[in-house]
Every structure is written in C-alpha cells, then in structure tokens.
C-alpha positions as CSV (number, residue, x, y, z in Angstrom):
1,M,36.8,-18.0,-9.2
2,R,33.3,-19.3,-9.9
3,L,30.2,-17.6,-8.5
4,L,26.5,-18.7,-8.5
5,H,24.0,-15.9,-8.5
6,T,20.4,-16.3,-7.4
7,S,17.8,-14.1,-5.7
8,D,14.2,-13.7,-4.8
9,L,13.7,-17.1,-3.2
10,H,10.6,-15.8,-1.4
11,L,10.5,-18.7,1.1
12,G,7.1,-19.0,2.6
13,A,5.3,-17.7,-0.5
14,T,1.8,-18.9,-1.4
15,L,-0.4,-19.0,-4.5
16,H,-3.9,-18.1,-3.5
17,Q,-3.2,-19.6,-0.1
18,A,-1.7,-22.7,-1.6
19,S,1.7,-23.4,-0.1
20,R,4.9,-23.4,-2.2
21,H,6.9,-25.2,0.4
22,E,7.5,-28.5,-1.4
23,E,8.6,-26.7,-4.6
24,Q,11.0,-24.5,-2.6
25,V,12.4,-27.4,-0.7
26,R,13.2,-29.2,-4.0
27,M,14.7,-26.1,-5.5
28,L,17.1,-25.6,-2.5
29,A,18.1,-29.3,-2.6
30,W,18.9,-28.9,-6.3
31,L,20.8,-25.6,-5.6
32,R,22.9,-27.4,-3.0
33,E,23.7,-30.0,-5.6
34,A,24.4,-27.4,-8.3
35,V,27.0,-25.8,-6.1
36,V,29.0,-29.0,-6.1
37,E,28.3,-30.0,-9.7
38,H,29.4,-26.7,-11.1
39,D,32.3,-26.3,-8.7
40,V,31.1,-23.1,-7.2
41,D,33.3,-21.0,-5.0
42,V,30.9,-18.3,-3.9
43,L,27.1,-18.4,-3.7
44,L,25.4,-15.0,-4.0
45,V,21.8,-14.5,-2.8
46,A,20.7,-11.0,-3.9
47,G,17.8,-10.4,-1.5
48,D,14.2,-11.4,-0.8
49,V,15.1,-14.6,0.9
50,F,11.7,-14.7,2.5
51,E,8.2,-13.6,1.3
52,H,7.3,-11.8,4.5
53,Y,9.0,-9.7,7.2
54,Q,7.9,-12.3,9.7
55,P,8.6,-15.7,8.0
56,S,7.0,-18.8,9.4
57,A,9.0,-21.3,11.5
58,E,8.7,-23.7,8.5
59,A,10.4,-21.1,6.1
60,L,13.1,-20.4,8.6
61,S,13.8,-24.1,9.1
62,V,14.1,-24.7,5.4
63,W,16.5,-21.7,5.0
64,Y,18.8,-22.6,7.9
65,G,18.8,-26.2,7.0
66,F,19.9,-25.3,3.5
67,L,22.8,-23.1,4.8
68,A,23.9,-25.9,7.2
69,G,23.8,-28.4,4.4
70,L,26.1,-26.2,2.3
71,A,28.5,-25.9,5.2
72,S,28.5,-29.7,5.8
73,D,29.2,-30.3,2.1
74,G,32.4,-28.2,2.6
75,H,32.6,-27.2,-1.0
76,V,31.6,-23.6,-1.3
77,R,34.2,-21.1,0.0
78,R,31.7,-18.4,1.0
79,V,27.9,-17.8,1.0
80,I,27.0,-14.1,0.7
81,V,23.4,-13.2,1.5
82,V,21.9,-9.7,1.3
83,G,18.4,-8.5,2.4
84,G,15.7,-7.4,0.0
85,N,12.6,-5.2,0.4
86,H,10.6,-8.3,1.5
87,D,13.1,-9.2,4.2
88,S,13.3,-8.0,7.7
89,A,16.9,-6.7,8.0
90,A,17.0,-7.3,11.7
91,R,15.8,-10.8,11.3
92,L,18.3,-11.7,8.7
93,D,21.2,-10.1,10.7
94,A,20.2,-11.7,14.0
95,P,22.1,-15.0,13.5
96,S,25.0,-13.5,11.6
97,E,27.6,-14.4,14.2
98,V,26.6,-18.0,14.2
99,L,26.3,-18.1,10.4
100,G,29.7,-16.5,10.1
101,A,31.2,-19.7,11.6
102,L,29.6,-21.5,8.7
103,R,31.3,-19.1,6.2
104,V,28.0,-17.4,5.5
105,H,28.2,-13.6,5.4
106,V,24.8,-11.9,5.9
107,V,24.0,-8.2,5.3
108,G,20.3,-7.8,6.2
109,G,20.1,-4.0,5.8
110,Y,22.2,-0.9,5.2
111,D,23.4,1.7,7.6
112,A,26.3,4.0,6.9
113,S,28.2,2.9,10.0
114,R,28.4,-0.7,8.8
115,E,29.8,0.0,5.3
116,P,33.1,-1.7,6.2
117,D,31.1,-4.9,6.8
118,L,29.8,-4.8,3.3
119,V,33.2,-5.5,1.8
120,V,34.1,-9.2,1.8
121,G,37.4,-10.8,0.7
122,I,37.3,-14.2,-0.9
123,E,40.4,-16.3,-0.6
124,G,41.7,-18.3,-3.5
125,G,43.6,-21.6,-3.6
126,E,46.8,-20.0,-2.3
127,G,45.1,-18.5,0.7
128,D,45.4,-14.9,-0.6
129,V,42.3,-12.8,-1.4
130,A,41.5,-13.4,-5.0
131,L,38.2,-11.6,-5.3
132,A,36.3,-9.0,-3.3
133,V,32.5,-8.8,-3.0
134,C,30.7,-5.5,-2.0
135,A,27.6,-7.0,-0.5
136,V,24.9,-4.3,-0.8
137,P,21.4,-5.1,0.4
138,F,18.2,-3.2,-0.4
139,V,19.0,0.4,0.5
140,H,16.2,2.8,1.1
141,E,17.1,6.2,-0.5
142,F,16.3,8.0,2.8
143,R,19.3,6.2,4.4
144,L,21.5,7.8,1.7
145,G,20.2,11.3,2.6
146,V,17.6,11.6,-0.2
147,R,14.5,13.7,0.8
148,A,11.7,13.3,-1.8
149,V,9.0,15.6,-0.4
150,G,8.8,18.8,-2.4
151,A,11.5,17.7,-4.9
152,E,11.0,18.1,-8.6
153,P,11.2,14.8,-10.6
154,G,14.4,15.8,-12.4
155,A,16.2,16.9,-9.2
156,L,15.0,13.9,-7.3
157,A,16.2,11.5,-10.0
158,A,19.6,13.1,-10.1
159,D,19.9,13.0,-6.3
160,I,19.1,9.3,-6.1
161,R,21.5,8.5,-8.9
162,E,24.3,10.4,-7.4
163,R,23.8,8.9,-3.9
164,F,23.8,5.4,-5.2
165,A,26.7,5.9,-7.4
166,A,28.7,7.4,-4.5
167,L,27.8,4.4,-2.3
168,Y,29.1,1.9,-4.9
169,T,32.2,4.0,-5.5
170,R,33.0,4.3,-1.8
171,L,32.8,0.5,-1.5
172,A,35.0,-0.1,-4.5
173,D,37.6,2.3,-3.0
174,A,37.4,0.5,0.3
175,A,37.8,-2.9,-1.4
176,R,40.9,-1.6,-3.3
177,D,42.4,-0.2,-0.1
178,R,42.0,-3.5,1.7
179,F,42.7,-6.1,-1.0
180,G,44.5,-4.4,-3.8
181,D,43.9,-4.9,-7.5
182,V,41.7,-7.9,-7.3
183,P,38.5,-8.3,-9.3
184,L,35.5,-6.6,-7.7
185,V,31.9,-7.9,-7.6
186,A,28.8,-6.2,-6.2
187,T,25.3,-7.1,-5.2
188,G,22.2,-4.9,-5.1
189,H,18.4,-5.2,-4.6
190,M,16.9,-2.4,-6.8
191,T,15.4,-1.5,-10.1
192,V,18.0,-0.9,-12.8
193,A,17.7,-0.7,-16.6
194,A,19.8,0.7,-19.5
195,A,16.7,2.8,-20.6
196,R,13.3,3.5,-19.3
197,E,11.7,1.3,-21.9
198,D,13.7,-1.7,-20.6
199,V,11.5,-1.7,-17.5
200,D,8.4,-3.8,-17.9
201,E,5.5,-2.7,-15.7
202,N,5.0,-6.4,-14.8
203,D,8.6,-6.6,-13.3
204,F,7.7,-5.3,-9.9
205,G,4.8,-4.7,-7.5
206,T,5.8,-1.7,-5.4
207,P,8.4,0.4,-7.3
208,L,11.6,1.0,-5.3
209,H,13.5,4.3,-5.1
210,Q,10.7,6.4,-6.6
211,V,11.1,4.4,-9.9
212,G,7.5,5.1,-10.8
213,T,8.4,8.8,-10.9
214,I,12.0,8.9,-12.0
215,G,12.3,5.8,-14.1
216,A,14.8,3.0,-13.3
217,L,18.3,3.7,-12.0
218,P,20.9,3.5,-14.8
219,P,23.6,0.9,-14.7
220,A,26.1,3.7,-14.6
221,V,25.5,3.9,-10.8
222,F,27.8,0.9,-10.6
223,D,31.5,1.9,-10.6
224,P,33.2,0.6,-13.7
225,R,35.7,-1.3,-11.5
226,Y,33.0,-3.9,-10.8
227,V,33.4,-6.8,-13.2
228,Y,30.0,-8.3,-12.3
229,V,26.9,-6.9,-10.5
230,A,24.4,-9.5,-9.0
231,L,21.0,-7.9,-8.7
232,G,17.7,-9.0,-7.1
233,H,14.1,-7.6,-7.1
234,L,13.0,-8.0,-10.7
235,H,11.8,-11.5,-11.4
236,R,12.9,-12.1,-14.9
237,M,16.5,-13.1,-15.7
238,H,18.1,-10.5,-18.0
239,P,21.1,-8.2,-18.2
240,A,20.2,-4.8,-16.9
241,D,22.9,-2.9,-18.8
242,G,21.9,-3.9,-22.4
243,G,24.7,-5.4,-24.5
244,Q,27.4,-4.9,-21.9
245,K,26.1,-7.8,-19.9
246,R,28.0,-6.8,-16.7
247,V,24.9,-6.2,-14.6
248,W,22.4,-9.1,-14.3
249,Y,19.1,-10.1,-12.6
250,S,18.9,-13.8,-12.0
251,G,15.1,-13.8,-11.5
252,T,13.1,-16.1,-9.3
253,P,14.2,-19.7,-9.1
254,V,10.6,-20.8,-8.4
255,A,7.8,-19.1,-10.4
256,L,5.5,-17.2,-8.0
257,N,2.5,-16.8,-10.3
258,P,1.2,-17.9,-13.7
259,V,3.0,-15.0,-15.6
260,E,6.4,-16.2,-14.3
261,A,5.4,-19.8,-14.9
262,R,5.3,-19.2,-18.7
263,T,9.0,-19.2,-18.8
264,G,11.7,-21.4,-17.4
265,R,13.5,-20.4,-14.2
266,R,17.3,-20.1,-14.0
267,V,20.3,-19.2,-11.9
268,I,23.5,-17.7,-13.2
269,V,27.0,-19.1,-13.0
270,V,29.8,-16.5,-13.4
271,D,33.5,-17.2,-14.0
272,V,35.8,-14.4,-13.0
273,D,39.4,-14.6,-14.2
274,T,42.3,-13.1,-12.2
275,D,42.5,-10.3,-14.7
276,G,38.7,-9.5,-14.2
277,A,37.4,-11.1,-17.4
278,T,34.0,-12.7,-16.9
279,S,31.9,-15.3,-18.5
280,V,28.2,-15.7,-17.7
281,Q,26.1,-18.9,-18.1
282,A,22.4,-19.4,-17.3
283,I,21.6,-22.8,-15.6
284,P,18.0,-24.0,-15.8
285,V,16.3,-24.8,-12.5
286,P,14.3,-28.1,-12.7
287,L,10.5,-27.6,-12.7
288,A,8.9,-29.3,-9.7
289,R,5.3,-28.2,-10.3
290,R,3.4,-26.6,-13.2
291,M,0.8,-23.9,-12.9
292,V,-2.1,-24.5,-15.3
293,H,-4.4,-21.6,-16.1
294,L,-7.7,-22.6,-17.8
295,D,-9.8,-19.8,-19.2
296,G,-13.1,-20.3,-21.1
297,P,-16.7,-21.5,-20.9
298,L,-17.5,-24.0,-18.1
299,A,-17.8,-27.0,-20.5
300,E,-14.3,-26.3,-22.0
301,V,-12.8,-25.9,-18.5
302,E,-14.3,-29.2,-17.4
303,A,-12.9,-31.0,-20.4
304,A,-9.5,-29.5,-19.9
305,I,-9.5,-30.6,-16.3
306,D,-10.6,-34.1,-17.2
307,G,-7.6,-34.3,-19.6
308,L,-4.9,-33.0,-17.3
309,T,-1.7,-35.0,-17.3
310,W,1.8,-34.1,-16.0
311,D,5.4,-35.3,-15.9
312,E,6.6,-33.2,-13.0
313,P,7.2,-34.8,-9.5
314,L,4.4,-32.6,-8.0
315,G,0.9,-32.3,-9.3
316,P,-0.1,-29.0,-11.0
317,Y,-1.7,-26.1,-9.4
318,V,-4.8,-25.2,-11.4
319,L,-6.3,-21.7,-11.8
320,V,-9.6,-21.3,-13.5
321,T,-11.4,-18.4,-15.1
322,V,-15.0,-19.4,-16.1
323,R,-16.5,-17.2,-18.9
324,T,-20.3,-16.9,-18.6
325,D,-23.0,-14.3,-19.1
326,E,-25.3,-16.2,-16.6
327,P,-23.3,-16.4,-13.4
328,G,-24.7,-18.8,-10.8
329,A,-23.3,-20.7,-7.9
330,N,-19.5,-20.8,-7.7
331,P,-18.4,-24.0,-9.6
332,A,-15.3,-24.5,-7.5
333,T,-16.5,-27.5,-5.6
334,A,-17.7,-29.3,-8.7
335,L,-14.4,-28.5,-10.5
336,Q,-12.3,-29.7,-7.6
337,S,-14.0,-33.1,-7.6
338,R,-13.1,-33.4,-11.3
339,C,-9.4,-32.8,-10.8
340,P,-7.2,-35.9,-11.2
341,E,-5.6,-37.1,-8.0
342,G,-2.5,-35.0,-7.3
343,A,-3.7,-31.9,-9.1
344,V,-4.9,-29.0,-6.9
345,L,-7.5,-26.4,-7.8
346,V,-6.2,-23.3,-6.1
347,H,-8.3,-20.5,-7.6
348,V,-11.7,-20.2,-9.4
349,E,-13.2,-16.9,-10.7
350,Q,-16.1,-16.1,-13.0
351,R,-16.0,-13.3,-15.6
352,R,-18.5,-12.2,-18.3
353,A,-18.1,-13.8,-21.6
354,T,-19.2,-10.7,-23.5
355,P,-18.6,-7.0,-22.5
356,V,-21.3,-5.1,-20.8
357,A,-22.6,-2.1,-22.9
358,D,-21.6,1.3,-21.5
359,A,-19.4,-0.4,-18.9
360,A,-17.2,1.8,-16.6
361,P,-13.7,2.5,-18.0
362,L,-12.1,0.6,-15.2
363,E,-13.2,-3.0,-14.8
364,A,-14.3,-3.9,-11.3
365,R,-11.7,-6.3,-9.9
366,P,-11.1,-7.8,-6.5
367,L,-8.9,-5.5,-4.3
368,R,-6.2,-8.1,-4.2
369,E,-5.7,-7.8,-7.9
370,L,-5.2,-4.0,-7.7
371,S,-1.9,-2.3,-7.0
372,T,-1.7,0.5,-4.5
373,E,-1.2,3.0,-7.3
374,D,-4.3,1.7,-9.1
375,V,-6.5,2.4,-6.1
376,F,-4.9,5.8,-5.5
377,A,-5.2,6.9,-9.2
378,D,-8.8,5.8,-9.4
379,L,-9.7,7.7,-6.1
380,V,-8.1,10.9,-7.5
381,R,-10.0,10.6,-10.8
382,R,-13.3,10.1,-9.0
383,R,-12.7,13.0,-6.7
384,E,-10.9,15.5,-9.0
385,G,-12.1,14.3,-12.5
386,D,-8.5,14.0,-13.7
387,A,-5.4,11.9,-13.2
388,P,-3.0,12.7,-10.3
389,S,-0.5,15.6,-11.1
390,D,3.2,15.0,-11.1
391,A,3.6,16.7,-7.7
392,L,0.9,14.5,-6.2
393,W,2.5,11.4,-7.6
394,I,5.8,12.4,-6.1
395,A,4.3,12.9,-2.7
396,F,2.3,9.6,-2.9
397,R,5.2,7.6,-4.1
398,S,7.4,9.0,-1.4
399,L,5.0,7.4,1.1
400,L,5.1,4.1,-0.9
401,S,8.9,4.2,-0.9
402,D,8.9,4.8,2.9
403,A,7.0,1.5,3.2
404,D,9.9,-0.3,1.6
405,D,12.3,0.7,4.3
406,P,13.5,-2.5,6.1
407,D,12.2,-1.2,9.4
408,E,8.7,-0.5,8.1
409,A,5.8,-2.6,6.7
410,D,5.9,-5.4,4.2
411,T,5.6,-4.8,0.5
412,S,3.8,-6.6,-2.3
413,S,5.3,-9.3,-4.5
414,V,6.7,-9.0,-7.9
415,V,5.7,-10.3,-11.3
416,S,8.0,-11.1,-14.2
417,A,8.1,-11.0,-18.0
418,D,10.2,-13.0,-20.5
419,P,13.6,-14.2,-19.3
420,A,16.9,-13.8,-21.0
421,D,18.2,-16.8,-23.0
422,G,20.7,-19.2,-21.6
423,D,23.7,-18.4,-23.9
424,T,27.1,-18.0,-22.5
425,T,28.6,-14.5,-22.9
426,T,32.0,-13.1,-22.2
427,T,33.1,-9.6,-21.3
428,E,36.5,-8.1,-20.8
429,A,37.6,-6.5,-17.6
430,P,37.1,-2.7,-17.4
C-alpha cells in the first residue's frame, strides 16, 4: 500500500496582502499528477487545509475542484483529510456526506462521541481491508479532559501526555477489533519532538497544547502498533522521533514566508508492506514562484532589483529592507517602478543602518511582527520589572491554547526552519 502525506496547504494565504492563489493552484495540479505518477493508494492531508476559519469562495473552489479532480482520475483509493488549528472543524465536516461519495473521508474536529468515525479501513486489491488509518485531527486538550488552570507544569505535562497516549491507544485497539492484524497508520496535528531541543522556536506561531510551558509532546504518545504517523502543524519536513523515522512532518508544500522559502518544499511517499515494514521517500514540489528578500542601502537594493531574473513560471515576490540613517519618504513607489515586468514588490520597510546609542533592549517593531507572547512578556516587564512567573505563563498560555479550539477564534501562521533531506529510509514493523 502506498501513501502520500502532505499537510498545511493554507489555501487562501497571503504574503503582505499579496495572493498566493496561483502558486497553490499549481501545487494542487502537480499533487494530482503526483498521485498518478507515484501510483498512490491513499492521500493523507494532515490539517490546515485553509489559512482562515472562514476561507474565501476562491479558496473553497480550488479545494473542492482538487478533490473532484482526484475522484474523476479514479486512481487513488481513498483521500483522508483532517482539520488543523487554522481550520473550522464545522466547515470541513459540512460536506462530508457528499465527499464520502467521492471516497474522501473528512474529520474536521474531534469529539469523543465520534471516535469510531476516526478509524478508516483501506481496501487492497483483493477487496479486503489491507490497512487501517486512525484519522486524528487537531485535538484541543480540553476535549480530552485536561484542565490547565492552577496546574503545576510537571503535572500538566504528564496529564496532556497521558490523555493523548490514551486516545491513540484507544483508536489502535478499535482498529484491531474491526480489521484484525493489518498495518496501522495515524494522523495528527500537533507539536511533537523526540527532545525539547528538537523544537525550533520558528516552527510555529501559537504553540499548541501548552507546548510553550511543557515542551513538545514526545513521540511515545503514539502507540507502537502504528507503523507510520503523518503529522501537520510544523512547517519543516523532518522526522519527529529522531532516528526511528516512524513519525513525520511533511511541512508546507508552498512556502508561506521568506524563511520557509530558503529551503525546498516536499511531500512524503510512504510504502507500507503487508507485514508493516515501511519505506519513506521525500518528493520535491516544483517551485512556482521565488521570494526575494533584498536588504541593504537604497542604492544596493535598486541595483539588485534592476538585475532581477528568474526561471520559475511566476514572477518573484520581492521584499525589501532599506538600511539608512536618514529616513525620508517611503521608497516603495520608486522601487516598484524599477521592478522588471512580472516581478511584484510586496513589502518595503526602512531600518537604521547603525544602532542607536542607549537603545531600548527591545527593538520597536510593527505589531504584526510580534507574537502574542512577545507583547504579553513586554507588558509584564514594564509593569512588574521582571519576566512573567511560571504560574503566570501557565495561566496566560491556557488562554492562548483555548483560542486554538476549533470552535474558537483563528490562530497565527507558522514559520519553518531547515527541512529534512530527501533520502529514502526503511524501518521494520514494531
């Protein structure tokens, strides 16, 4: 059985108000072709289908057109989609009955009453179930019975770990009861790492599951009977369980910002044998558009813009930081007029070329560049003269975590670091 794992499509995303629509349309067209080219049986989308809880009609049209195209191709046996913290669970679930007729299984959000729906059997060539997928979406810890207010960090961490481990064990038991001793695969939308230092601070915007307080969830929360775990939420492709390479993030297939754009985007093809042995291969996603960040004095920036060339089908998005000690009028209009036809200047900012003497410890930045925790920590320092205490962090992050519940408000986007390499790896069944 061959799986293709992707996540974090973020349809409807923008870069400083510049649409990513054309890039995402091209990516989905390529993904549809890749399913056929690589003879994929099951497509797994591990959350964050959309950028916002209320996606635009354009984003919805692209998504449903993609699913309809897969169905008309008639190649893939099943498409399994789970919701992420950016998605509205209700919105993803709404057309599930219609999509079911297209062999698309959608789990927008988690509720204990619907756990049986999370276990999906995949039929093989003989018509018997050859693989079972436990399709777990983003799960707010509150829905598992975790109560963070007043909890000590150690007890809170242990409670969250135990609740998630119990969920994945229950689903593995249910899959075994229904389908017997077939290989098991799971999905998830969460922050997982083999050790705390494996989590890069640039991997996410709003930490899920109190990760800012307790650290990332350990890969041990996944029952050992799962031969592969397809994760979403972190935007760099890498194994989340160190050398075992059983638990993977696929990362974003379209870079959402200049940091992600420094490295190639990939999806993961996973082969699962009947005995549960797996092989994992990274497949590069073609680049449709570059992001170019120019940083320096105005004259250097102008020269770089004059020399812009590209080979990609879409012209680059250009972001500029002008370094000057004598800021004047915003040079955006003049720089835009210098851009070659096809290139788009999407952002211009001015910063001092030399530091200011006796400057404040925290550099003044636009609010959009600050995280919620940055603002909170600065406010506490200004009022109390010291950083927030552990107890105050727990209470504050509990509020942040509540905002990630699929029934609540939208969350911020994620940033990535270096991706894993594209080597093929093989692991034996547990």
